[in-house]
C-alpha distance (Angstrom), angle and dihedral (degrees) to the residues before:
residue distance angle dihedral
M1 . . .
I2 3.79 . .
I3 3.78 114.1 .
S4 3.77 102.9 -154.7
F5 3.80 101.7 170.1
I6 3.83 99.3 64.0
Q7 3.79 112.0 96.5
Y8 3.82 101.1 153.9
L9 3.79 123.0 42.3
Y10 3.80 120.6 -179.3
L11 3.80 113.3 -168.7
E12 3.81 99.8 152.8
G13 3.80 117.3 151.9
N14 3.80 98.8 4.8
Q15 3.82 97.2 127.7
L16 3.81 90.4 -118.2
T17 3.79 114.2 175.6
R18 3.81 98.7 -178.7
L19 3.77 142.0 12.6
P20 3.80 128.6 -143.1
N21 3.81 111.5 -87.5
D22 3.80 89.9 -129.1
L23 3.83 96.2 48.5
F24 3.81 94.9 119.8
I25 3.81 92.4 41.7
R26 3.80 92.5 53.8
L27 3.81 97.4 41.0
I28 3.77 97.5 54.1
N29 3.83 97.0 161.4
L30 3.80 97.3 43.9
K31 3.81 112.0 140.1
W32 3.81 102.5 166.1
L33 3.81 126.4 34.9
D34 3.80 117.9 179.4
L35 3.81 111.6 -168.7
R36 3.80 97.6 153.3
N37 3.79 121.4 148.4
N38 3.77 100.8 14.2
H39 3.83 131.2 117.8
L40 3.79 99.3 -103.9
T41 3.79 118.5 152.3
S42 3.81 95.8 -179.0
I43 3.78 144.0 16.5
P44 3.82 120.0 -135.2
S45 3.78 115.2 -107.5
S46 3.82 100.7 -166.0
G47 3.79 109.1 113.7
L48 3.79 92.8 -2.6
A49 3.81 97.7 110.5
K50 3.80 91.9 54.5
H51 3.79 97.4 40.6
R52 3.80 107.4 129.5
F53 3.80 104.4 -166.4
L54 3.83 112.0 32.9
Q55 3.81 107.7 123.9
Y56 3.81 105.8 155.2
L57 3.78 125.3 41.2
L58 3.80 113.9 175.4
L59 3.79 112.0 -169.0
S60 3.81 105.6 153.2
G61 3.78 120.3 137.1
N62 3.79 98.9 29.6
H63 3.83 134.1 110.5
L64 3.80 99.0 -104.7
K65 3.80 115.9 151.5
T66 3.80 96.9 171.1
L67 3.77 138.2 24.5
P68 3.80 121.0 -139.4
F69 3.81 114.4 -102.7
E70 3.80 88.7 -130.2
L71 3.80 90.4 68.3
G72 3.80 86.5 74.0
K73 3.79 90.2 65.8
V74 3.83 97.5 54.6
K75 3.81 98.3 111.4
T76 3.81 95.7 -173.5
L77 3.82 96.4 54.0
S78 3.80 111.0 119.1
A79 3.83 102.5 158.8
L80 3.79 129.5 41.3
N81 3.80 119.1 172.5
L82 3.81 113.9 -164.6
D83 3.83 105.7 156.1
G84 3.78 117.1 138.5
N85 3.82 98.0 25.4
P86 3.82 122.9 119.7
L87 3.82 91.1 -127.6
I88 3.78 119.0 179.9
H89 3.80 97.6 165.2
P90 2.96 116.4 75.6
P91 3.79 94.6 29.8
F92 3.80 120.3 -117.2
E93 3.83 91.2 -108.6
I94 3.80 88.5 63.5
I95 3.81 95.6 41.1
K96 3.79 93.4 54.3
Q97 3.83 89.5 56.2
G98 3.80 91.3 64.8
I99 3.76 142.2 -119.1
K100 3.81 98.8 -44.3
S101 3.80 92.4 53.2
I102 3.80 91.4 45.6
Q103 3.79 91.6 51.9
Q104 3.81 92.9 45.7
Y105 3.80 90.4 50.8
L106 3.82 91.7 49.7
R107 3.81 92.1 47.4
D108 3.80 91.2 49.6
E109 3.80 90.7 49.6
L110 3.80 91.6 47.8
H111 3.78 91.8 53.5
S112 3.79 93.9 44.9
D113 3.83 90.2 55.3
S114 3.83 92.6 52.4
């Protein structure tokens, strides 16, 4: 079931450990997703690359080690909060350069795996 009316979803501090694989497929009009301070180890990639509205993705305070390559293809993304995650991929040198560098890195990695 597609849930088209949700644009803002605040899930901060809910001790979440996983998200549904089809989260971005079901929430097609999502603009703001606040997942700060949970226990997430991954973010679903299904539907992420083609998401047309996601602007804010707040992921600080989780257990993320990698970001999905598909995140690099989200053209509408303007804010990405990653503080407090033990990220390995992308490397810290890329992360500290900001969202555009992170997305470029992820896009490059996606194409090199094809």
